[in-house]
C-alpha positions as CSV (number, residue, x, y, z in Angstrom):
1,M,5.8,-19.8,-5.6
2,P,4.4,-18.2,-9.0
3,E,4.6,-14.6,-9.0
4,I,1.1,-12.9,-8.2
5,A,-0.2,-11.1,-11.7
6,R,-1.1,-7.4,-10.8
7,H,-4.1,-6.0,-13.0
8,T,-5.0,-2.3,-13.6
9,L,-8.0,-0.9,-12.8
10,P,-7.9,2.0,-15.6
11,A,-8.9,5.8,-14.1
12,R,-12.4,6.4,-14.4
13,R,-13.5,2.7,-15.7
14,G,-14.7,-0.5,-13.6
15,K,-13.8,-3.9,-13.6
16,A,-15.0,-7.3,-12.3
17,V,-13.4,-10.6,-11.5
18,A,-14.2,-13.6,-9.8
19,V,-12.9,-14.4,-6.4
20,N,-13.0,-18.2,-5.6
21,A,-13.7,-19.5,-1.8
22,G,-10.1,-18.9,0.0
23,E,-8.7,-16.8,-2.6
24,S,-8.3,-12.8,-2.0
25,I,-8.6,-9.6,-3.7
26,R,-6.0,-7.2,-2.8
27,I,-6.7,-3.5,-3.9
28,I,-4.3,-1.2,-4.4
29,N,-4.1,2.6,-4.1
30,T,-1.4,3.1,-6.3
31,H,-1.0,6.7,-6.2
32,G,-2.7,7.0,-2.5
33,T,-5.5,9.3,-3.7
34,Q,-8.1,6.8,-5.6
35,V,-11.2,6.0,-4.0
36,V,-12.2,2.7,-5.3
37,D,-16.0,1.7,-5.2
38,F,-16.4,-2.0,-4.3
39,W,-19.1,-4.4,-4.7
40,A,-19.6,-8.3,-4.4
41,Y,-22.1,-11.1,-5.5
42,V,-22.1,-14.3,-4.4
43,A,-21.3,-16.3,-7.6
44,G,-24.5,-17.8,-9.6
45,H,-26.8,-16.0,-7.4
46,M,-26.7,-12.2,-8.8
47,G,-29.6,-11.2,-6.4
48,E,-27.1,-11.7,-2.9
49,F,-24.4,-9.2,-2.8
50,I,-22.9,-7.2,0.1
51,G,-25.4,-5.3,1.5
52,V,-24.0,-2.0,3.5
53,E,-26.8,-1.7,5.5
54,Q,-26.4,-5.1,7.0
55,C,-22.7,-5.0,7.5
56,R,-23.2,-1.7,9.6
57,A,-25.7,-3.3,11.9
58,T,-23.6,-5.6,12.3
59,W,-20.3,-4.0,13.0
60,T,-22.0,-1.5,14.8
61,R,-19.7,1.0,13.0
62,L,-19.9,3.5,9.9
63,Y,-16.5,1.4,8.6
64,P,-14.7,-1.8,8.5
65,K,-12.0,-2.8,10.4
66,T,-9.4,-5.5,9.6
67,G,-11.0,-8.9,10.6
68,D,-14.6,-7.5,9.9
69,A,-16.8,-9.5,7.3
70,L,-18.7,-7.9,4.7
71,Y,-22.2,-9.6,5.0
72,T,-24.8,-10.1,2.1
73,N,-28.3,-8.8,2.2
74,R,-29.2,-12.1,3.7
75,R,-26.7,-11.6,6.5
76,R,-24.3,-14.1,5.3
77,A,-20.7,-13.5,5.4
78,L,-19.0,-13.2,1.8
79,M,-15.9,-11.5,2.1
80,T,-13.5,-10.8,5.3
81,L,-11.5,-7.8,5.2
82,V,-8.1,-9.4,6.3
83,E,-5.5,-6.6,5.7
84,D,-5.5,-3.1,5.6
85,T,-2.3,-0.9,5.5
86,S,-4.1,2.8,4.6
87,P,-5.9,4.9,7.7
88,G,-8.7,2.5,7.6
89,R,-11.4,5.1,6.4
90,H,-13.7,3.5,3.7
91,D,-17.1,5.2,3.4
92,T,-20.1,3.2,3.8
93,V,-22.7,5.9,3.6
94,I,-22.2,7.7,0.0
95,A,-24.0,6.0,-3.0
96,P,-21.9,5.6,-5.9
97,C,-21.8,8.2,-8.0
98,D,-24.1,8.1,-11.3
99,N,-24.8,10.7,-14.2
100,E,-27.7,12.5,-12.4
101,R,-25.2,13.1,-9.4
102,Y,-22.8,14.8,-11.6
103,G,-25.8,16.9,-13.0
104,L,-26.7,18.3,-9.9
105,L,-23.0,18.9,-9.4
106,G,-23.3,21.2,-12.8
107,C,-22.7,18.9,-15.6
108,T,-24.3,19.4,-18.6
109,T,-23.1,16.3,-20.6
110,Y,-22.6,12.9,-19.8
111,H,-19.9,12.2,-17.1
112,D,-18.4,9.1,-16.5
113,N,-20.0,7.4,-12.8
114,C,-19.2,4.3,-10.8
115,K,-23.0,3.0,-11.4
116,D,-22.3,2.9,-15.0
117,N,-19.0,1.4,-14.5
118,H,-20.3,-1.1,-12.1
119,H,-22.5,-2.5,-14.8
120,A,-20.0,-2.3,-17.6
121,G,-17.4,-4.5,-15.3
122,L,-20.4,-6.9,-15.2
123,L,-20.9,-7.0,-18.7
124,E,-17.7,-7.8,-19.9
125,L,-18.3,-11.1,-17.6
126,G,-21.6,-11.7,-19.7
127,L,-23.3,-10.7,-16.2
128,S,-26.0,-8.2,-15.8
129,V,-28.3,-7.2,-12.7
130,P,-31.3,-4.6,-13.0
131,F,-30.2,-2.6,-10.2
132,T,-27.3,-1.0,-8.7
133,P,-26.5,-1.7,-4.5
134,G,-24.8,0.5,-2.4
135,S,-21.0,0.5,-2.6
136,I,-18.2,-0.1,0.1
137,N,-16.3,3.2,-1.1
138,L,-12.4,1.8,-0.5
139,F,-10.5,4.9,0.9
140,M,-13.2,7.3,0.6
141,N,-12.7,9.7,3.2
142,I,-16.4,11.2,4.4
143,P,-15.7,12.9,7.5
144,W,-18.5,13.3,10.0
145,D,-19.4,15.3,13.2
146,A,-22.0,15.1,16.2
147,E,-24.6,16.9,14.4
148,G,-24.4,14.5,11.6
149,N,-22.7,17.1,9.2
150,L,-20.9,15.2,6.4
151,Q,-17.9,16.4,4.3
152,F,-16.1,15.3,1.2
153,A,-12.6,15.4,2.0
154,P,-9.5,13.9,0.3
155,A,-8.3,10.5,1.0
156,L,-6.0,9.7,3.6
157,S,-4.4,7.1,2.1
158,K,-0.5,6.9,0.9
159,P,0.6,5.7,-2.1
160,G,0.8,2.0,-2.4
161,D,-1.7,1.5,0.3
162,Y,-3.8,-1.6,-0.2
163,V,-6.7,-3.7,1.6
164,T,-7.3,-7.4,1.0
165,L,-10.3,-9.1,1.1
166,R,-10.8,-13.0,1.4
167,A,-13.7,-14.4,-0.4
168,E,-15.6,-16.7,2.3
169,I,-18.2,-18.0,-0.6
170,D,-17.4,-18.1,-4.5
171,C,-18.3,-14.4,-5.4
172,I,-18.0,-11.6,-8.4
173,A,-15.9,-9.1,-7.2
174,V,-16.8,-5.4,-9.0
175,M,-14.5,-2.5,-8.7
176,S,-14.9,1.2,-10.0
177,A,-12.2,3.8,-10.1
178,C,-14.0,6.9,-9.3
179,P,-14.3,9.4,-11.6
180,Q,-15.2,12.0,-9.3
181,D,-13.3,15.2,-10.4
182,I,-15.7,17.8,-9.0
183,L,-15.3,17.1,-5.3
184,K,-11.9,16.7,-3.6
185,I,-12.1,12.8,-2.7
186,N,-9.7,11.9,-5.5
187,S,-7.9,15.4,-5.1
188,Q,-9.9,16.4,-7.9
189,K,-7.9,14.1,-10.4
190,P,-9.0,10.5,-10.8
191,V,-6.3,8.2,-11.7
192,E,-5.7,4.3,-12.0
193,A,-5.5,1.8,-9.3
194,H,-4.5,-1.9,-9.3
195,Y,-5.3,-5.1,-8.2
196,E,-4.1,-8.4,-7.4
197,I,-5.9,-12.0,-7.1
198,L,-4.1,-13.9,-4.2
199,P,-4.3,-18.0,-4.4
200,A,-6.2,-19.5,-1.1
């Protein structure tokens, strides 16, 4: 069996990759501290993509567990979470960061961000969309309490923890190694992550 190639998701940057039905993408938190914002689109139909609102309504939960499908904005199962070696906290509440968000956090110049990383990753494949969907923020730890208060806490994952997502439909997966270095979600030091495409 051929060796599976491991690809780098550079710190503070984004990547997009085609994943055919039956194949899987494994996203590895190499250092254990890095949040990876994640999106996926139906290949050839960029108006259909993972909808976090539709996912939460079907899961009746704020984060996915192994065996859960990731549903599109048309409520079709696009991918399935088939493996998760992390503690399992993956945020679906917080929007992908953008330059305006960093302005609210005190930045006065441009700051790398997941919104722009998402579009840059798609552009490398010759693709574009005029919007930015909500992301599933892999490894992002956002605790909440009964009063509805949220916290931005460090990731709970360990070095080498990973999630594996199997494509149910041909899709375009998009990842951003979140550049957040003000709040504690990446322990204030964004680093690279890695990913692999696994055969059907």
